Structure formats: structure tokens, C-alpha cells
C-alpha positions in Angstrom: 0.0 0.0 0.0 1.4 3.4 -1.0 2.1 6.0 1.7 1.8 8.8 -0.8 -1.6 10.0 0.7 0.0 10.1 4.2 3.0 12.1 2.8 0.7 14.6 1.1 -1.3 15.0 4.2 1.7 15.5 6.4 3.3 18.0 4.1 0.1 19.9 3.4 0.0 21.0 7.0 3.4 22.7 7.0 3.2 26.4 7.5 5.2 28.4 5.0 6.1 31.5 7.0 7.3 33.5 4.0 3.9 33.1 2.4 1.8 33.1 5.6 -0.1 30.0 4.5 0.1 26.2 4.7 1.8 24.3 1.9 -1.5 22.7 0.7 -3.1 26.1 0.1 -0.1 27.2 -2.0 -0.1 24.2 -4.4 3.7 24.1 -4.3 3.9 20.3 -3.8 3.7 19.1 -7.4 4.7 15.5 -7.3 5.5 12.6 -4.9 7.4 9.5 -5.9 7.7 6.7 -3.4 10.4 4.1 -4.2 11.9 1.3 -2.0 15.1 3.3 -1.4 13.9 6.9 -1.7 11.1 9.4 -1.6 11.3 12.1 -4.2 9.4 15.3 -4.0 8.9 18.0 -6.7 8.3 21.4 -5.3 7.5 24.7 -7.1 9.5 27.5 -5.7 7.3 30.4 -6.8 7.8 33.5 -4.6 10.2 31.8 -2.2 13.7 33.1 -1.6 16.7 30.7 -1.3 16.6 31.0 2.5 12.8 30.3 2.6 13.4 27.2 0.4 16.0 25.9 2.8 13.7 26.4 5.8 10.9 24.6 4.0 13.2 21.7 3.2 14.0 21.4 6.9 10.3 21.5 7.8 9.6 18.8 5.2 12.4 16.6 6.6 10.9 16.8 10.1 7.4 16.2 8.9 8.4 13.1 7.0 10.8 11.6 9.5 8.1 9.3 11.1 7.2 8.0 7.6 10.6 7.3 6.2 11.6 3.6 6.4 15.4 3.9 5.8 14.5 5.7 2.6 16.5 8.7 1.3 14.6 12.0 0.9 15.2 13.9 -2.4 13.7 17.3 -3.1 13.9 19.0 -6.5 12.7 22.6 -7.1 10.9 23.1 -10.4 9.4 26.1 -12.2 5.6 25.9 -12.6 3.4 28.5 -14.3 1.4 30.5 -11.8 -1.8 29.7 -13.6 -1.3 26.1 -12.5 -0.7 27.1 -8.9 -3.5 29.6 -8.5 -7.0 28.3 -8.1 -9.5 31.1 -7.3 -13.0 29.8 -7.1 -14.9 33.1 -7.2 -13.9 36.7 -8.1 -16.1 39.4 -6.7 -15.7 43.1 -7.7 -16.8 46.0 -5.6 -17.5 49.1 -7.6 -19.1 52.5 -7.4 -20.0 55.1 -10.0 -18.0 57.8 -8.2 -15.5 58.3 -5.5 -16.0 59.1 -1.8 -18.8 56.6 -1.1 -16.8 54.1 0.9 -16.2 51.5 -1.7 -12.8 50.4 -0.3 -14.4 50.1 3.2 -17.1 47.8 1.9 -14.4 45.8 0.0 -12.6 45.3 3.3 -15.8 44.4 5.1 -16.7 41.8 2.4 -13.4 40.1 2.9 -13.7 40.2 6.7 -17.2 38.7 6.6 -16.1 35.8 4.4 -12.9 35.2 6.3 -14.9 34.9 9.5 -16.9 32.0 8.0 -13.7 30.1 7.3 -13.3 31.0 3.6 -9.8 31.6 2.2 -10.0 35.2 1.0 -7.7 37.6 -0.9 -8.1 41.2 -1.9 -6.7 42.5 -5.2 -6.6 46.3 -4.8 -7.2 47.6 -8.3 -7.6 51.2 -7.0 -4.0 51.7 -8.2 -3.7 55.4 -7.7 -5.8 55.7 -4.6 -5.2 52.5 -2.6 -6.3 52.4 1.0 -6.8 48.7 1.7 -3.4 48.1 3.4 -4.0 51.0 5.8 -7.3 49.5 7.0 -5.7 46.1 7.5 -2.5 47.3 9.2 -0.3 45.9 6.4 3.0 47.8 6.3 5.6 45.4 5.0 6.5 45.6 1.3 5.5 42.8 -1.0 8.1 40.1 -1.4 8.8 37.3 -3.8 11.3 36.2 -6.5 11.5 36.2 -10.3 8.8 33.6 -10.5 6.1 35.2 -8.3 5.0 38.0 -6.0 3.9 36.9 -2.5 0.8 38.7 -1.1 0.9 40.5 2.3 -1.2 38.9 5.0 -3.7 40.5 7.4 -3.7 39.5 11.1 -6.6 37.2 10.3 -4.9 35.7 7.3 -6.5 37.6 4.3 -4.1 37.9 1.4 -3.5 41.5 0.2 -1.9 42.9 -2.9 -1.8 46.7 -3.4 0.4 49.3 -5.0 0.8 50.9 -1.5 2.8 47.8 -0.6 5.2 48.5 -3.4 6.0 52.1 -2.4 8.7 53.3 0.0 6.1 55.5 1.6 2.4 54.6 1.4 1.5 58.2 1.2 3.5 58.7 -2.0 1.4 59.6 -5.1 1.1 57.1 -7.9 0.9 59.3 -11.1 0.2 56.9 -13.9 -1.7 57.0 -17.1 -4.4 54.4 -18.0 -2.3 51.8 -19.9 0.2 51.5 -17.0 -2.6 51.2 -14.5 -4.2 48.4 -16.6 -0.8 46.6 -16.8 -0.4 46.7 -13.1 -3.9 45.3 -12.5 -3.1 42.4 -14.9 0.2 41.8 -13.1 -1.6 41.6 -9.7 -3.7 38.8 -11.2 -1.1 37.0 -13.3 2.2 37.4 -11.3 1.0 36.9 -7.7 1.0 33.5 -5.9 -2.6 33.5 -4.7 -2.7 29.7 -4.4 -6.1 28.3 -3.3 -8.7 31.0 -2.6 -12.4 30.6 -2.1 -13.0 34.2 -2.8 -11.0 37.1 -4.3 -12.5 40.5 -3.7 -11.4 43.2 -6.2 -11.5 46.8 -5.0 -12.2 48.8 -8.2 -11.3 52.4 -8.6 -14.3 54.8 -8.9 -16.1 55.3 -12.2 -16.5 53.3 -15.3 -13.2 54.1 -17.2 -10.0 52.2 -18.0 -9.3 50.4 -14.8 -12.8 49.1 -14.3 -12.9 48.1 -17.9 -9.6 46.1 -17.5 -10.9 44.2 -14.5 -14.3 43.4 -16.0 -12.6 42.3 -19.3 -9.5 40.5 -18.0 -10.6 38.9 -14.7 -13.2 36.1 -14.4 -15.6 38.3 -12.4 -18.5 36.2 -11.0 -20.5 39.1 -9.5 -20.4 42.7 -8.5 -21.3 44.6 -5.3 -22.2 48.2 -6.0 -21.7 50.8 -3.3 -23.5 54.2 -3.1 -24.7 56.8 -0.6 -28.2 58.3 -0.1 -27.8 61.5 -2.2 -29.9 61.5 -5.3 -26.8 62.4 -7.5 -24.9 59.4 -6.2 -27.9 57.1 -6.8 -27.9 58.3 -10.4 -24.2 57.5 -10.8 -24.8 54.1 -9.1 -27.2 53.3 -12.0 -24.3 53.9 -14.4 -22.2 51.3 -12.6 -25.0 48.8 -12.8 -25.4 49.7 -16.5 -21.7 49.1 -17.2 -21.9 45.7 -15.5 -24.9 44.8 -17.6 -23.1 45.8 -20.8 -20.1 43.7 -19.8 -22.3 40.7 -19.1 -21.6 40.7 -15.3 -24.2 40.0 -12.7 -24.9 42.3 -9.8 -24.8 40.6 -6.4 -26.5 43.5 -4.8 -26.4 47.2 -3.7 -25.0 48.5 -0.4 -26.1 51.9 0.8 -23.2 53.3 2.8 -23.3 56.3 5.2 -27.0 55.8 5.4 -27.4 57.3 8.8 -25.5 58.4 11.9 -26.7 56.6 15.1 -26.5 58.8 18.2 -26.8 56.6 21.3 -27.3 59.5 23.6 -30.4 60.6 21.6 -31.5 57.1 20.8 -32.1 58.1 17.2 -30.7 57.9 13.7 -29.7 61.1 11.9 -30.0 60.8 8.1 -27.0 63.1 7.4 -27.4 62.9 3.6 -31.2 62.6 3.6 -33.5 59.7 3.6 -32.1 56.6 1.9 -33.9 54.9 -0.9 -31.7 51.9 -1.3 -34.5 49.3 -1.5 -36.5 51.4 -3.9 -33.4 52.0 -6.1 -32.5 48.3 -6.2 -36.1 47.4 -7.0 -36.3 49.9 -9.8 -33.0 48.5 -11.3 -34.0 44.9 -10.8 -31.1 43.9 -8.5 -31.0 42.7 -4.8 -30.5 45.2 -2.0 -28.0 43.9 0.5 -28.4 46.5 3.2 -27.4 49.8 4.8 -24.1 50.8 6.5 -24.1 53.6 9.0 -21.6 56.4 9.5 -19.8 54.8 12.5 -17.0 56.7 14.2 -15.9 53.5 15.9 -15.4 51.9 12.5 -13.4 54.9 11.3 -11.1 54.6 14.3 -10.6 50.9 13.6 -9.7 51.5 10.0 -7.3 54.3 10.9 -5.5 51.9 13.3 -5.4 49.0 10.9 -8.0 47.0 12.8 -10.9 46.7 10.5 -11.0 42.9 11.2 -12.2 43.7 14.8 -15.4 45.3 13.5 -18.8 43.8 13.9 -22.1 44.9 12.4 -25.2 43.0 11.1 -24.4 44.1 7.5 -21.3 41.8 7.5 -23.6 38.8 7.8 -25.7 40.1 4.9 -22.6 40.6 2.8 -21.4 37.1 3.4 -24.8 35.6 2.6 -25.2 37.6 -0.6 -21.8 36.8 -1.9 -21.8 33.1 -0.9 -25.1 32.4 -2.6 -24.2 34.4 -5.8 
């Protein structure tokens, strides 16, 4: 009876510190050969430095020690195309017709909600010139990797993050790029990053319906879109444009989220509709798409995001986001 399944199970549990994930989720173990005198492993080395590979080899030796029966262990490192290592089950885009409506915030909350349910989640920050995702998640270290692949940063709860802010010497530096360069970077974030096994990738689109949004909707296998807007009539009109663009690109709408819908003042025991009464449900009904729910103006959430602690936030909308995305 072959011990290959036991070998794969033992190795799959190894935590690869450089990537912040277990070996099984990275798909780096490509082949196992069990012979009477040796066990030969083929490993992809995408994104791992020479030092990281050596550490991984030591971990493999320790993990297999109980299974070796006087057999010699051989490990070869091979080059494997990233499209064979990356397996992303669903790609969800978060978009808005205009800026300033909290689209990146809702992107972060979508990822947090899914991660809490045990899903493997990544965020591709396609808001190249205005990225804020790393700040919300407290990600400060630069992206690493090698000539084969870029390794995502990791949030405290294990969400994979890729953003231009993580490539800059200072996250507040301006990224002054034209459309073609922005589109190229978005494609690189999809093609050149070791995402491994993900249940969901959430893509934070830049505002509007121009080059970057077009690149994402044309180049990435988007399975659904969450549209974010605020209660003002002008913003609702622009939200319709985002829904219209999705329809013209053949992409389905998961639902609408009305952000900054109200300010809850506990001392007064009332909600203040800062931007006027919301019409989210009516808007969704008139467009013919689901309405996911409302998000308040919450000073506590703002403070958490400023401190890189968005993963500590709780609100009923997170459950609604998870349900809407998982059933889409």
C-alpha cells in the first residue's frame, strides 16, 4: 500500500512562513514518488527566496521523519506556471459610479465577513492610484517574492492582500500613472502573484467606469459585482451607471450597499440621516437587482480603519454581505 496520501497530508499542513499559509493552500507540492530506497518530491519555488526554500526543506524533513523507512529523501525545485498554482473559485468586484462613497471600506468588510466564515480570501486592490486597503488592515511590509512570483501580504486574520501601496517606499507617495500603466499593473496583480487556493478574491475597483474598471471586467473572471452608493440623489444616479456598465459587460450584480445611510447617536436614541432619507431598497427594485443593506456612519469603524484594525469590527451588515456573496 502506497504511503503517498500520508505524505501529502503531512506536508500539506506545513506552515510556509514567507507566504503566511500552509503548503497545501499554495499548491507548491507538485509530485510525490515513493520508491523502495527513496522518496522524491517535486516542489514549485514560486515566490520563495533561497533562505525560505532551505527552511521549507528542513520542515519537510521533520514532517516526513516518522514516515521514512530507511528511505532517502530527495527534493527537487521546479518552475511551474502560476496559472497552475493559482485556483481562485470566485472573483467578486466592488465598484461605485463615483469616489467618496466608501467602496474600499465595503471591500474590506466583504473580505472580513467571508474570512470569519472560514473561507480563504484575498483582496486585489485595483484602485491603483488611490489604494487604502493596506492601511485598513494594518499591512505595512513591502510585497516580497522572487523572479517567479510575488507573495501577497497577510492581514492579522490571514487575508491575502496585494496593493500598489505595498510597493511604495512610503504609502502616502502619489502614484501618477496613465491608464495603460494602471491596466498593466492590475493584470500583473492577477497574473504574477502567488494567490494559491482561494475561495474568494475581492477586487477593489477604482471609482467610475473608465480604463481600470474596464480592465478588471474584461480581464478577470468576475462572477459578480457589489455596487456601493450613498443616499444622495446624485450618487444614486451614478450608481445606476455602474449597474449599467456591469450589464453591458455581461456581469451579474450581487447587490447594492447603501453606505453612510445614517448616523446613530446613542445619547439621543435616534438615527440622523445626514445625507437625507435613503432609498436603497427602492433603487434596487427599480433597477431589478438585490438590496444587501445599509451601513451607518460609524466613528468606531473609522477609528478601527485608521488603526489598521478593520478585522475587529462587527455589524449585522457583515452577515448580509457574506450571505449575498456566498449564494451568488
